[in-house]
PDB file of N, CA, C and O in Angstrom:
ATOM      1  N   MET A   1     104.580 125.263 104.393  1.00  0.00           N
ATOM      2  CA  MET A   1     105.312 124.369 103.481  1.00  0.00           C
ATOM      3  C   MET A   1     104.489 123.026 103.356  1.00  0.00           C
ATOM      4  O   MET A   1     104.016 122.464 104.344  1.00  0.00           O
ATOM      5  N   THR A   2     104.369 122.599 102.188  1.00  0.00           N
ATOM      6  CA  THR A   2     103.664 121.291 101.992  1.00  0.00           C
ATOM      7  C   THR A   2     104.695 120.188 101.927  1.00  0.00           C
ATOM      8  O   THR A   2     105.896 120.392 101.752  1.00  0.00           O
ATOM      9  N   ARG A   3     104.113 118.963 102.087  1.00  0.00           N
ATOM     10  CA  ARG A   3     105.018 117.752 102.051  1.00  0.00           C
ATOM     11  C   ARG A   3     105.193 117.445 100.537  1.00  0.00           C
ATOM     12  O   ARG A   3     104.313 117.692  99.714  1.00  0.00           O
ATOM     13  N   PRO A   4     106.379 116.895 100.235  1.00  0.00           N
ATOM     14  CA  PRO A   4     106.605 116.451  98.886  1.00  0.00           C
ATOM     15  C   PRO A   4     105.646 115.315  98.499  1.00  0.00           C
ATOM     16  O   PRO A   4     105.274 114.503  99.346  1.00  0.00           O
ATOM     17  N   ILE A   5     105.265 115.262  97.277  1.00  0.00           N
ATOM     18  CA  ILE A   5     104.312 114.211  96.820  1.00  0.00           C
ATOM     19  C   ILE A   5     104.931 112.843  96.988  1.00  0.00           C
ATOM     20  O   ILE A   5     104.213 111.870  97.218  1.00  0.00           O
ATOM     21  N   SER A   6     106.256 112.740  96.880  1.00  0.00           N
ATOM     22  CA  SER A   6     106.913 111.441  97.071  1.00  0.00           C
ATOM     23  C   SER A   6     106.738 110.956  98.535  1.00  0.00           C
ATOM     24  O   SER A   6     106.669 109.751  98.781  1.00  0.00           O
ATOM     25  N   ASP A   7     106.670 111.862  99.465  1.00  0.00           N
ATOM     26  CA  ASP A   7     106.370 111.406 100.857  1.00  0.00           C
ATOM     27  C   ASP A   7     104.937 110.945 100.962  1.00  0.00           C
ATOM     28  O   ASP A   7     104.682 109.977 101.678  1.00  0.00           O
ATOM     29  N   ILE A   8     104.030 111.541 100.330  1.00  0.00           N
ATOM     30  CA  ILE A   8     102.633 111.144 100.368  1.00  0.00           C
ATOM     31  C   ILE A   8     102.492 109.755  99.697  1.00  0.00           C
ATOM     32  O   ILE A   8     101.823 108.864 100.221  1.00  0.00           O
ATOM     33  N   PHE A   9     103.148 109.598  98.511  1.00  0.00           N
ATOM     34  CA  PHE A   9     103.130 108.291  97.889  1.00  0.00           C
ATOM     35  C   PHE A   9     103.589 107.210  98.896  1.00  0.00           C
ATOM     36  O   PHE A   9     102.955 106.163  99.027  1.00  0.00           O
ATOM     37  N   ARG A  10     104.643 107.472  99.564  1.00  0.00           N
ATOM     38  CA  ARG A  10     105.222 106.511 100.507  1.00  0.00           C
ATOM     39  C   ARG A  10     104.216 106.263 101.661  1.00  0.00           C
ATOM     40  O   ARG A  10     103.971 105.120 102.048  1.00  0.00           O
ATOM     41  N   ASP A  11     103.664 107.322 102.176  1.00  0.00           N
ATOM     42  CA  ASP A  11     102.710 107.169 103.302  1.00  0.00           C
ATOM     43  C   ASP A  11     101.455 106.364 102.934  1.00  0.00           C
ATOM     44  O   ASP A  11     100.942 105.618 103.767  1.00  0.00           O
ATOM     45  N   ILE A  12     100.978 106.500 101.754  1.00  0.00           N
ATOM     46  CA  ILE A  12      99.858 105.687 101.368  1.00  0.00           C
ATOM     47  C   ILE A  12     100.250 104.353 100.726  1.00  0.00           C
ATOM     48  O   ILE A  12      99.400 103.651 100.177  1.00  0.00           O
ATOM     49  N   GLN A  13     101.522 104.012 100.797  1.00  0.00           N
ATOM     50  CA  GLN A  13     102.069 102.799 100.368  1.00  0.00           C
ATOM     51  C   GLN A  13     101.711 102.492  98.839  1.00  0.00           C
ATOM     52  O   GLN A  13     101.349 101.379  98.459  1.00  0.00           O
ATOM     53  N   LEU A  14     101.848 103.575  98.029  1.00  0.00           N
ATOM     54  CA  LEU A  14     101.646 103.464  96.617  1.00  0.00           C
ATOM     55  C   LEU A  14     102.827 102.621  96.060  1.00  0.00           C
ATOM     56  O   LEU A  14     103.986 102.947  96.318  1.00  0.00           O
ATOM     57  N   PRO A  15     102.547 101.588  95.333  1.00  0.00           N
ATOM     58  CA  PRO A  15     103.666 100.760  94.786  1.00  0.00           C
ATOM     59  C   PRO A  15     104.639 101.607  93.902  1.00  0.00           C
ATOM     60  O   PRO A  15     104.231 102.417  93.070  1.00  0.00           O
ATOM     61  N   ARG A  16     105.910 101.363  94.140  1.00  0.00           N
ATOM     62  CA  ARG A  16     106.953 102.044  93.301  1.00  0.00           C
ATOM     63  C   ARG A  16     107.619 100.952  92.468  1.00  0.00           C
ATOM     64  O   ARG A  16     108.344 100.102  92.986  1.00  0.00           O
ATOM     65  N   TYR A  17     107.358 100.999  91.201  1.00  0.00           N
ATOM     66  CA  TYR A  17     107.975 100.102  90.262  1.00  0.00           C
ATOM     67  C   TYR A  17     109.071 100.819  89.448  1.00  0.00           C
ATOM     68  O   TYR A  17     109.098 102.046  89.349  1.00  0.00           O
ATOM     69  N   THR A  18     109.958 100.014  88.878  1.00  0.00           N
ATOM     70  CA  THR A  18     110.968 100.601  88.000  1.00  0.00           C
ATOM     71  C   THR A  18     110.381 100.505  86.560  1.00  0.00           C
ATOM     72  O   THR A  18     110.138  99.395  86.086  1.00  0.00           O
ATOM     73  N   PRO A  19     110.158 101.599  85.885  1.00  0.00           N
ATOM     74  CA  PRO A  19     109.530 101.551  84.539  1.00  0.00           C
ATOM     75  C   PRO A  19     110.249 100.602  83.549  1.00  0.00           C
ATOM     76  O   PRO A  19     109.617 100.057  82.644  1.00  0.00           O
ATOM     77  N   GLU A  20     111.516 100.419  83.721  1.00  0.00           N
ATOM     78  CA  GLU A  20     112.314  99.617  82.798  1.00  0.00           C
ATOM     79  C   GLU A  20     112.209  98.110  83.084  1.00  0.00           C
ATOM     80  O   GLU A  20     112.736  97.294  82.328  1.00  0.00           O
ATOM     81  N   ASP A  21     111.528  97.751  84.177  1.00  0.00           N
ATOM     82  CA  ASP A  21     111.428  96.328  84.513  1.00  0.00           C
ATOM     83  C   ASP A  21     110.569  95.644  83.493  1.00  0.00           C
ATOM     84  O   ASP A  21     109.392  95.981  83.367  1.00  0.00           O
ATOM     85  N   THR A  22     111.110  94.682  82.748  1.00  0.00           N
ATOM     86  CA  THR A  22     110.368  94.035  81.743  1.00  0.00           C
ATOM     87  C   THR A  22     109.336  93.014  82.194  1.00  0.00           C
ATOM     88  O   THR A  22     108.557  92.515  81.383  1.00  0.00           O
ATOM     89  N   SER A  23     109.330  92.707  83.471  1.00  0.00           N
ATOM     90  CA  SER A  23     108.343  91.746  84.018  1.00  0.00           C
ATOM     91  C   SER A  23     107.035  92.479  84.402  1.00  0.00           C
ATOM     92  O   SER A  23     106.085  91.817  84.819  1.00  0.00           O
ATOM     93  N   LEU A  24     106.954  93.798  84.280  1.00  0.00           N
ATOM     94  CA  LEU A  24     105.770  94.527  84.687  1.00  0.00           C
ATOM     95  C   LEU A  24     104.575  94.316  83.666  1.00  0.00           C
ATOM     96  O   LEU A  24     104.783  94.156  82.463  1.00  0.00           O
ATOM     97  N   SER A  25     103.440  94.326  84.172  1.00  0.00           N
ATOM     98  CA  SER A  25     102.226  94.266  83.273  1.00  0.00           C
ATOM     99  C   SER A  25     102.130  95.706  82.598  1.00  0.00           C
ATOM    100  O   SER A  25     102.879  96.610  82.970  1.00  0.00           O
ATOM    101  N   SER A  26     101.255  95.875  81.670  1.00  0.00           N
ATOM    102  CA  SER A  26     101.126  97.123  81.049  1.00  0.00           C
ATOM    103  C   SER A  26     100.587  98.165  82.045  1.00  0.00           C
ATOM    104  O   SER A  26     100.984  99.330  82.019  1.00  0.00           O
ATOM    105  N   GLY A  27      99.676  97.718  82.920  1.00  0.00           N
ATOM    106  CA  GLY A  27      99.232  98.670  83.954  1.00  0.00           C
ATOM    107  C   GLY A  27     100.290  99.098  84.928  1.00  0.00           C
ATOM    108  O   GLY A  27     100.399 100.268  85.294  1.00  0.00           O
ATOM    109  N   GLU A  28     101.082  98.104  85.346  1.00  0.00           N
ATOM    110  CA  GLU A  28     102.145  98.452  86.299  1.00  0.00           C
ATOM    111  C   GLU A  28     103.187  99.347  85.658  1.00  0.00           C
ATOM    112  O   GLU A  28     103.726 100.243  86.307  1.00  0.00           O
ATOM    113  N   ARG A  29     103.471  99.112  84.401  1.00  0.00           N
ATOM    114  CA  ARG A  29     104.472  99.943  83.681  1.00  0.00           C
ATOM    115  C   ARG A  29     103.904 101.386  83.557  1.00  0.00           C
ATOM    116  O   ARG A  29     104.631 102.349  83.805  1.00  0.00           O
ATOM    117  N   ALA A  30     102.655 101.536  83.188  1.00  0.00           N
ATOM    118  CA  ALA A  30     102.061 102.830  83.118  1.00  0.00           C
ATOM    119  C   ALA A  30     102.042 103.594  84.470  1.00  0.00           C
ATOM    120  O   ALA A  30     102.294 104.797  84.543  1.00  0.00           O
ATOM    121  N   LEU A  31     101.722 102.803  85.552  1.00  0.00           N
ATOM    122  CA  LEU A  31     101.784 103.379  86.894  1.00  0.00           C
ATOM    123  C   LEU A  31     103.122 103.794  87.265  1.00  0.00           C
ATOM    124  O   LEU A  31     103.280 104.835  87.902  1.00  0.00           O
ATOM    125  N   ALA A  32     104.154 103.024  86.899  1.00  0.00           N
ATOM    126  CA  ALA A  32     105.509 103.411  87.258  1.00  0.00           C
ATOM    127  C   ALA A  32     105.905 104.645  86.558  1.00  0.00           C
ATOM    128  O   ALA A  32     106.554 105.505  87.154  1.00  0.00           O
ATOM    129  N   ARG A  33     105.545 104.784  85.308  1.00  0.00           N
ATOM    130  CA  ARG A  33     105.950 105.991  84.532  1.00  0.00           C
ATOM    131  C   ARG A  33     105.230 107.214  85.115  1.00  0.00           C
ATOM    132  O   ARG A  33     105.845 108.262  85.315  1.00  0.00           O
ATOM    133  N   ILE A  34     103.910 107.076  85.391  1.00  0.00           N
ATOM    134  CA  ILE A  34     103.097 108.143  85.913  1.00  0.00           C
ATOM    135  C   ILE A  34     103.622 108.636  87.271  1.00  0.00           C
ATOM    136  O   ILE A  34     103.768 109.838  87.492  1.00  0.00           O
ATOM    137  N   ILE A  35     103.902 107.689  88.172  1.00  0.00           N
ATOM    138  CA  ILE A  35     104.418 108.005  89.493  1.00  0.00           C
ATOM    139  C   ILE A  35     105.729 108.711  89.397  1.00  0.00           C
ATOM    140  O   ILE A  35     105.975 109.691  90.100  1.00  0.00           O
ATOM    141  N   SER A  36     106.599 108.204  88.500  1.00  0.00           N
ATOM    142  CA  SER A  36     107.973 108.816  88.350  1.00  0.00           C
ATOM    143  C   SER A  36     107.824 110.271  87.905  1.00  0.00           C
ATOM    144  O   SER A  36     108.501 111.145  88.447  1.00  0.00           O
ATOM    145  N   ILE A  37     106.980 110.542  86.959  1.00  0.00           N
ATOM    146  CA  ILE A  37     106.799 111.921  86.452  1.00  0.00           C
ATOM    147  C   ILE A  37     106.179 112.840  87.596  1.00  0.00           C
ATOM    148  O   ILE A  37     106.615 113.955  87.880  1.00  0.00           O
ATOM    149  N   LEU A  38     105.151 112.243  88.183  1.00  0.00           N
ATOM    150  CA  LEU A  38     104.517 113.079  89.279  1.00  0.00           C
ATOM    151  C   LEU A  38     105.522 113.352  90.376  1.00  0.00           C
ATOM    152  O   LEU A  38     105.612 114.487  90.844  1.00  0.00           O
ATOM    153  N   ALA A  39     106.249 112.401  90.787  1.00  0.00           N
ATOM    154  CA  ALA A  39     107.283 112.577  91.880  1.00  0.00           C
ATOM    155  C   ALA A  39     108.246 113.730  91.438  1.00  0.00           C
ATOM    156  O   ALA A  39     108.629 114.562  92.261  1.00  0.00           O
ATOM    157  N   GLU A  40     108.611 113.766  90.195  1.00  0.00           N
ATOM    158  CA  GLU A  40     109.564 114.747  89.726  1.00  0.00           C
ATOM    159  C   GLU A  40     108.949 116.076  89.567  1.00  0.00           C
ATOM    160  O   GLU A  40     109.610 117.059  89.904  1.00  0.00           O
ATOM    161  N   GLU A  41     107.712 116.228  89.074  1.00  0.00           N
ATOM    162  CA  GLU A  41     107.089 117.503  88.610  1.00  0.00           C
ATOM    163  C   GLU A  41     105.983 118.053  89.480  1.00  0.00           C
ATOM    164  O   GLU A  41     105.730 119.257  89.430  1.00  0.00           O
ATOM    165  N   TRP A  42     105.290 117.218  90.295  1.00  0.00           N
ATOM    166  CA  TRP A  42     104.128 117.685  90.973  1.00  0.00           C
ATOM    167  C   TRP A  42     104.313 118.902  91.864  1.00  0.00           C
ATOM    168  O   TRP A  42     103.497 119.822  91.898  1.00  0.00           O
ATOM    169  N   ASP A  43     105.457 118.858  92.602  1.00  0.00           N
ATOM    170  CA  ASP A  43     105.737 119.986  93.548  1.00  0.00           C
ATOM    171  C   ASP A  43     106.058 121.248  92.840  1.00  0.00           C
ATOM    172  O   ASP A  43     106.123 122.288  93.497  1.00  0.00           O
ATOM    173  N   SER A  44     106.273 121.255  91.519  1.00  0.00           N
ATOM    174  CA  SER A  44     106.498 122.444  90.776  1.00  0.00           C
ATOM    175  C   SER A  44     105.183 123.179  90.372  1.00  0.00           C
ATOM    176  O   SER A  44     105.190 124.350  89.991  1.00  0.00           O
ATOM    177  N   LEU A  45     104.072 122.436  90.474  1.00  0.00           N
ATOM    178  CA  LEU A  45     102.755 123.042  90.125  1.00  0.00           C
ATOM    179  C   LEU A  45     102.196 123.816  91.329  1.00  0.00           C
ATOM    180  O   LEU A  45     102.452 123.476  92.484  1.00  0.00           O
ATOM    181  N   ASP A  46     101.447 124.838  91.028  1.00  0.00           N
ATOM    182  CA  ASP A  46     100.794 125.522  92.049  1.00  0.00           C
ATOM    183  C   ASP A  46      99.511 124.817  92.421  1.00  0.00           C
ATOM    184  O   ASP A  46      99.110 123.869  91.746  1.00  0.00           O
ATOM    185  N   GLY A  47      98.866 125.254  93.467  1.00  0.00           N
ATOM    186  CA  GLY A  47      97.670 124.522  93.871  1.00  0.00           C
ATOM    187  C   GLY A  47      96.550 124.492  92.873  1.00  0.00           C
ATOM    188  O   GLY A  47      95.865 123.474  92.771  1.00  0.00           O
ATOM    189  N   SER A  48      96.329 125.530  92.143  1.00  0.00           N
ATOM    190  CA  SER A  48      95.238 125.580  91.146  1.00  0.00           C
ATOM    191  C   SER A  48      95.571 124.582  89.984  1.00  0.00           C
ATOM    192  O   SER A  48      94.684 123.924  89.439  1.00  0.00           O
ATOM    193  N   GLN A  49      96.841 124.503  89.646  1.00  0.00           N
ATOM    194  CA  GLN A  49      97.233 123.558  88.540  1.00  0.00           C
ATOM    195  C   GLN A  49      97.076 122.122  89.075  1.00  0.00           C
ATOM    196  O   GLN A  49      96.621 121.254  88.331  1.00  0.00           O
ATOM    197  N   GLN A  50      97.439 121.845  90.345  1.00  0.00           N
ATOM    198  CA  GLN A  50      97.278 120.552  90.890  1.00  0.00           C
ATOM    199  C   GLN A  50      95.806 120.165  90.971  1.00  0.00           C
ATOM    200  O   GLN A  50      95.451 119.016  90.710  1.00  0.00           O
ATOM    201  N   ARG A  51      94.946 121.123  91.334  1.00  0.00           N
ATOM    202  CA  ARG A  51      93.557 120.894  91.468  1.00  0.00           C
ATOM    203  C   ARG A  51      92.892 120.542  90.122  1.00  0.00           C
ATOM    204  O   ARG A  51      92.091 119.611  90.042  1.00  0.00           O
ATOM    205  N   ARG A  52      93.254 121.338  89.022  1.00  0.00           N
ATOM    206  CA  ARG A  52      92.701 121.048  87.723  1.00  0.00           C
ATOM    207  C   ARG A  52      93.075 119.647  87.290  1.00  0.00           C
ATOM    208  O   ARG A  52      92.245 118.921  86.742  1.00  0.00           O
ATOM    209  N   LEU A  53      94.302 119.265  87.526  1.00  0.00           N
ATOM    210  CA  LEU A  53      94.812 117.941  87.072  1.00  0.00           C
ATOM    211  C   LEU A  53      94.035 116.892  87.940  1.00  0.00           C
ATOM    212  O   LEU A  53      93.544 115.902  87.397  1.00  0.00           O
ATOM    213  N   THR A  54      93.930 117.096  89.229  1.00  0.00           N
ATOM    214  CA  THR A  54      93.227 116.146  90.097  1.00  0.00           C
ATOM    215  C   THR A  54      91.750 116.020  89.712  1.00  0.00           C
ATOM    216  O   THR A  54      91.209 114.914  89.705  1.00  0.00           O
ATOM    217  N   ASN A  55      91.097 117.131  89.393  1.00  0.00           N
ATOM    218  CA  ASN A  55      89.732 117.035  88.939  1.00  0.00           C
ATOM    219  C   ASN A  55      89.574 116.237  87.633  1.00  0.00           C
ATOM    220  O   ASN A  55      88.616 115.480  87.472  1.00  0.00           O
ATOM    221  N   ALA A  56      90.510 116.416  86.718  1.00  0.00           N
ATOM    222  CA  ALA A  56      90.446 115.679  85.449  1.00  0.00           C
ATOM    223  C   ALA A  56      90.688 114.197  85.665  1.00  0.00           C
ATOM    224  O   ALA A  56      90.035 113.365  85.034  1.00  0.00           O
ATOM    225  N   LEU A  57      91.619 113.856  86.550  1.00  0.00           N
ATOM    226  CA  LEU A  57      91.823 112.470  86.911  1.00  0.00           C
ATOM    227  C   LEU A  57      90.631 111.784  87.555  1.00  0.00           C
ATOM    228  O   LEU A  57      90.284 110.643  87.248  1.00  0.00           O
ATOM    229  N   GLU A  58      90.015 112.545  88.473  1.00  0.00           N
ATOM    230  CA  GLU A  58      88.805 112.019  89.135  1.00  0.00           C
ATOM    231  C   GLU A  58      87.686 111.776  88.192  1.00  0.00           C
ATOM    232  O   GLU A  58      87.003 110.755  88.277  1.00  0.00           O
ATOM    233  N   THR A  59      87.471 112.735  87.249  1.00  0.00           N
ATOM    234  CA  THR A  59      86.444 112.545  86.230  1.00  0.00           C
ATOM    235  C   THR A  59      86.735 111.263  85.410  1.00  0.00           C
ATOM    236  O   THR A  59      85.865 110.417  85.203  1.00  0.00           O
ATOM    237  N   SER A  60      87.964 111.168  84.971  1.00  0.00           N
ATOM    238  CA  SER A  60      88.340 110.037  84.182  1.00  0.00           C
ATOM    239  C   SER A  60      88.139 108.718  84.940  1.00  0.00           C
ATOM    240  O   SER A  60      87.625 107.748  84.383  1.00  0.00           O
ATOM    241  N   THR A  61      88.550 108.693  86.214  1.00  0.00           N
ATOM    242  CA  THR A  61      88.431 107.572  87.103  1.00  0.00           C
ATOM    243  C   THR A  61      86.995 107.134  87.248  1.00  0.00           C
ATOM    244  O   THR A  61      86.699 105.942  87.168  1.00  0.00           O
ATOM    245  N   GLN A  62      86.071 108.105  87.465  1.00  0.00           N
ATOM    246  CA  GLN A  62      84.646 107.794  87.585  1.00  0.00           C
ATOM    247  C   GLN A  62      84.110 107.193  86.296  1.00  0.00           C
ATOM    248  O   GLN A  62      83.332 106.240  86.343  1.00  0.00           O
ATOM    249  N   GLU A  63      84.497 107.714  85.169  1.00  0.00           N
ATOM    250  CA  GLU A  63      84.042 107.180  83.911  1.00  0.00           C
ATOM    251  C   GLU A  63      84.538 105.770  83.672  1.00  0.00           C
ATOM    252  O   GLU A  63      83.794 104.919  83.186  1.00  0.00           O
ATOM    253  N   THR A  64      85.794 105.521  84.011  1.00  0.00           N
ATOM    254  CA  THR A  64      86.373 104.177  83.832  1.00  0.00           C
ATOM    255  C   THR A  64      85.628 103.171  84.756  1.00  0.00           C
ATOM    256  O   THR A  64      85.240 102.078  84.342  1.00  0.00           O
ATOM    257  N   GLU A  65      85.455 103.596  86.011  1.00  0.00           N
ATOM    258  CA  GLU A  65      84.786 102.708  86.969  1.00  0.00           C
ATOM    259  C   GLU A  65      83.332 102.355  86.485  1.00  0.00           C
ATOM    260  O   GLU A  65      82.859 101.227  86.621  1.00  0.00           O
ATOM    261  N   LYS A  66      82.674 103.385  85.922  1.00  0.00           N
ATOM    262  CA  LYS A  66      81.336 103.147  85.441  1.00  0.00           C
ATOM    263  C   LYS A  66      81.319 102.159  84.232  1.00  0.00           C
ATOM    264  O   LYS A  66      80.466 101.280  84.108  1.00  0.00           O
ATOM    265  N   ALA A  67      82.310 102.375  83.374  1.00  0.00           N
ATOM    266  CA  ALA A  67      82.371 101.448  82.239  1.00  0.00           C
ATOM    267  C   ALA A  67      82.741 100.031  82.623  1.00  0.00           C
ATOM    268  O   ALA A  67      82.326  99.075  81.968  1.00  0.00           O
ATOM    269  N   GLU A  68      83.552  99.888  83.725  1.00  0.00           N
ATOM    270  CA  GLU A  68      83.927  98.556  84.204  1.00  0.00           C
ATOM    271  C   GLU A  68      82.965  97.902  85.095  1.00  0.00           C
ATOM    272  O   GLU A  68      83.107  96.715  85.388  1.00  0.00           O
ATOM    273  N   ALA A  69      81.986  98.612  85.545  1.00  0.00           N
ATOM    274  CA  ALA A  69      81.007  98.077  86.511  1.00  0.00           C
ATOM    275  C   ALA A  69      80.290  96.843  86.016  1.00  0.00           C
ATOM    276  O   ALA A  69      80.178  95.898  86.797  1.00  0.00           O
ATOM    277  N   PRO A  70      79.809  96.760  84.833  1.00  0.00           N
ATOM    278  CA  PRO A  70      79.121  95.524  84.357  1.00  0.00           C
ATOM    279  C   PRO A  70      80.063  94.272  84.402  1.00  0.00           C
ATOM    280  O   PRO A  70      79.646  93.183  84.798  1.00  0.00           O
ATOM    281  N   ALA A  71      81.250  94.456  84.013  1.00  0.00           N
ATOM    282  CA  ALA A  71      82.222  93.294  84.018  1.00  0.00           C
ATOM    283  C   ALA A  71      82.473  92.852  85.462  1.00  0.00           C
ATOM    284  O   ALA A  71      82.532  91.657  85.751  1.00  0.00           O
ATOM    285  N   ARG A  72      82.623  93.846  86.380  1.00  0.00           N
ATOM    286  CA  ARG A  72      82.898  93.494  87.806  1.00  0.00           C
ATOM    287  C   ARG A  72      81.631  92.733  88.355  1.00  0.00           C
ATOM    288  O   ARG A  72      81.761  91.783  89.128  1.00  0.00           O
ATOM    289  N   ALA A  73      80.475  93.156  87.954  1.00  0.00           N
ATOM    290  CA  ALA A  73      79.246  92.549  88.462  1.00  0.00           C
ATOM    291  C   ALA A  73      79.161  91.084  87.997  1.00  0.00           C
ATOM    292  O   ALA A  73      78.726  90.194  88.727  1.00  0.00           O
ATOM    293  N   LEU A  74      79.602  90.885  86.744  1.00  0.00           N
ATOM    294  CA  LEU A  74      79.585  89.476  86.176  1.00  0.00           C
ATOM    295  C   LEU A  74      80.570  88.657  86.899  1.00  0.00           C
ATOM    296  O   LEU A  74      80.294  87.488  87.168  1.00  0.00           O
ATOM    297  N   ARG A  75      81.740  89.196  87.248  1.00  0.00           N
ATOM    298  CA  ARG A  75      82.752  88.362  87.935  1.00  0.00           C
ATOM    299  C   ARG A  75      82.321  88.033  89.363  1.00  0.00           C
ATOM    300  O   ARG A  75      82.633  86.970  89.899  1.00  0.00           O
ATOM    301  N   ARG A  76      81.609  88.960  89.948  1.00  0.00           N
ATOM    302  CA  ARG A  76      81.033  88.651  91.354  1.00  0.00           C
ATOM    303  C   ARG A  76      80.037  87.531  91.321  1.00  0.00           C
ATOM    304  O   ARG A  76      79.948  86.772  92.286  1.00  0.00           O
ATOM    305  N   LYS A  77      79.279  87.390  90.253  1.00  0.00           N
ATOM    306  CA  LYS A  77      78.277  86.376  90.095  1.00  0.00           C
ATOM    307  C   LYS A  77      78.878  85.017  89.785  1.00  0.00           C
ATOM    308  O   LYS A  77      78.277  83.976  90.053  1.00  0.00           O
ATOM    309  N   ALA A  78      80.074  85.047  89.217  1.00  0.00           N
ATOM    310  CA  ALA A  78      80.671  83.749  88.742  1.00  0.00           C
ATOM    311  C   ALA A  78      81.277  82.999  89.993  1.00  0.00           C
ATOM    312  O   ALA A  78      81.824  81.906  89.852  1.00  0.00           O
TER     313      ALA A  78
END
């Protein structure tokens, strides 16, 4: 038996926001919605479905980090 994803979110201290909170930034609101859906649906996926989704997210994250790298470098110099 695997642990529910909500337990893992808690263990890694992933922030839990309320998606309806009007004080959230756009990133916080997106994170709240994504975490809510994952907490509800992730455990219904089999391992291969979870892996494909995880691989897609990892690829997207790497591309985003690469695109953001020049801006981060400029901020460090400032």
